[in-house]
N, C-alpha and C positions, 0 to 999 in steps of 0.2 A: 204686243200692241204696235200697230202700224202707224205711219205718218198720215194716213188718209183720214180726212175729217168730212163729216156729212155737212150739207149746206147749213143746217141748223147750228152746228158747232163753230162754224167760221164766223168771226166777229163782224165781218162786212160781207154778208152773203150776196149782195146784189151788184157789187162793183164789177165783177167779171162779166156778168150777163149784160150790164149796160155797155161795157166796152165792146163786147163781141157783137151786140145788136147794132152798134154804131159802125161796125166794120173796122175797128181800130186795133192796133197791136199794143202790147204792153209798152213798147218803146214810144209809141205815139203819146200815150197818156203820161208816161214819165217825162216827156218833153213839156207837156202842158203844166205839170206839177213842178218842173225844174228839179227832178231827182233822177237817180239812175234806174234803169230797167229792172235791175235786181231788187232795189228798194221797193219799187212798185209791185213787183211780183210777190214780195213778202207781205205787202198789204193784202193782196188778193187771197193768199193762202192762210192769212191770220198769224203769220210768224212775227209780224211787227205791227204795233198799234199805229193807227193813223192819227197824226196830230190834228187838233181841232181846226186849225187854219186850212189844212189840206182837205179835211172833210167838207168844209164850207166851199172851197174852190171846186171840188168834185160835184157838189150839189148844184152850184151855179152853172158849171160846165154842162151837166146833164139835165138841167132844169128839173130837179127833183128835190125832195126834202132830205135832210140829214137823217131823219127817222127811217126813210126808205133805204138809204145806204147802210144803216145799222141793222136793218131787218126788223125794225119795231113796228112797221106798218106795211101793208101790201099796196097802199095808195102811193103811187109814184109822184103825182102832181104836188108841186110845192105849195106851201101855205100862202094864203093871200095876206098881204099887209093891210092893216086897218088903222092907219094913222090919220 
């Protein structure tokens, strides 16, 4: 059994794509999140769970929903507040 996971098996399947589409390195996003590049790389490969506050920070940074980050929806657009 190898260490390679398919996109469906990775807990956060869209964070790498979002980062690459933005032309950013793992170190760039690690700086945004105030964590190490290694810690961020573990998020991308599913080796470490992303804390809720970090998921929210990523969703705000990329202007997408947490559901999109988690691979629960293909709709990238964040939800609209109706207060």
